[in-house]
C-alpha positions in Angstrom: 159.7 100.7 75.3 160.7 101.3 78.8 160.4 104.7 80.2 162.4 106.2 83.2 161.1 109.3 85.2 163.4 111.1 87.3 166.2 113.6 87.5 169.8 113.3 86.6 171.3 114.0 90.0 169.3 111.0 91.7 171.5 108.1 92.1 168.9 105.4 92.0 167.8 106.9 88.7 171.4 106.6 87.5 171.4 102.9 88.6 168.4 102.3 86.8 169.7 103.7 83.6 172.9 101.7 84.0 171.0 98.5 84.7 168.9 98.7 81.3 172.0 99.9 79.4 173.9 97.0 80.6 171.2 94.5 79.5 170.7 96.3 76.3 167.2 97.1 77.2 166.3 100.3 75.2 164.6 103.1 77.4 163.5 106.7 77.3 164.7 108.8 80.1 162.4 111.7 81.1 163.9 114.4 83.3 161.3 115.6 85.5 163.1 119.2 85.8 162.4 119.3 82.1 159.0 117.6 81.4 156.7 116.1 84.1 154.4 113.1 83.4 151.1 114.0 81.6 148.1 113.3 83.3 147.4 110.2 81.4 151.1 108.9 82.0 150.5 109.5 85.7 147.3 107.8 85.8 148.6 104.6 84.2 151.7 104.5 86.6 149.3 105.0 89.5 147.1 102.0 88.1 150.0 99.7 87.6 151.4 100.5 90.9 147.9 99.9 92.5 147.7 96.4 90.8 150.9 95.5 92.9 149.6 97.3 96.1 146.0 96.5 96.2 144.6 100.2 96.0 145.1 103.6 94.5 145.7 105.0 97.9 148.3 102.6 98.7 150.0 103.1 95.0 150.0 107.1 96.2 151.8 106.1 99.3 154.3 104.0 97.4 155.0 106.6 94.9 155.4 109.4 97.5 159.0 110.4 98.6 158.6 110.5 102.3 162.0 111.9 102.8 161.3 114.8 100.8 161.5 118.2 102.6 158.1 119.0 101.1 156.5 115.8 102.5 154.9 117.6 105.2 152.5 119.4 102.4 151.1 116.0 101.4 151.2 113.7 104.6 147.8 114.8 106.2 145.8 115.2 103.3 142.8 112.7 102.6 143.6 110.3 99.7 141.9 112.0 96.8 143.8 115.2 97.5 147.2 113.4 97.9 146.6 112.1 94.1 146.3 115.5 92.9 148.9 117.2 95.0 151.4 114.4 93.8 150.6 115.0 90.3 151.2 118.7 90.8 154.4 118.4 92.7 156.1 115.5 90.8 159.4 116.9 90.9 159.4 117.4 94.6 157.2 114.7 95.9 157.7 111.7 93.6 160.2 108.7 94.8 162.4 108.2 91.9 162.9 106.5 89.6 159.5 105.7 88.2 160.0 103.0 85.4 157.1 102.3 83.0 156.6 99.5 80.7 153.9 100.3 78.3 150.7 101.2 79.8 150.3 98.3 82.2 153.4 97.9 84.0 155.3 100.4 86.3 157.7 100.3 89.2 158.8 103.1 91.8 162.5 102.8 93.3 164.9 100.1 92.3 162.8 96.9 91.2 165.5 95.0 89.1 163.6 91.7 89.8 160.4 93.3 88.2 162.6 94.8 85.4 164.0 91.2 84.4 160.8 90.4 83.0 160.4 93.4 80.9 163.0 92.2 78.2 
């Protein structure tokens, strides 16, 4: 089953939910304000994004919301520290939505072309 991580106020999260609803693809919404990703979930998302980007460091960059007012707290850290800081501050620093299909597939942001293969 597809999981959508994000907040209800985020426009892209609402768009993702609508996209899956319109195609009758079952999904579970996880509100980051109520429950953040576990370390295992977070690591599987990073690994799945790393397969697409080529490295874990690039995956962390892809997952980081550079428009966040808290971005300065992570921008100049080295790669290993960025991963931990992103995990600790998912609500403030994670780009939304994060969509996860099982343990091996994940996207960040709106990625309808990828989601089409998740039926």
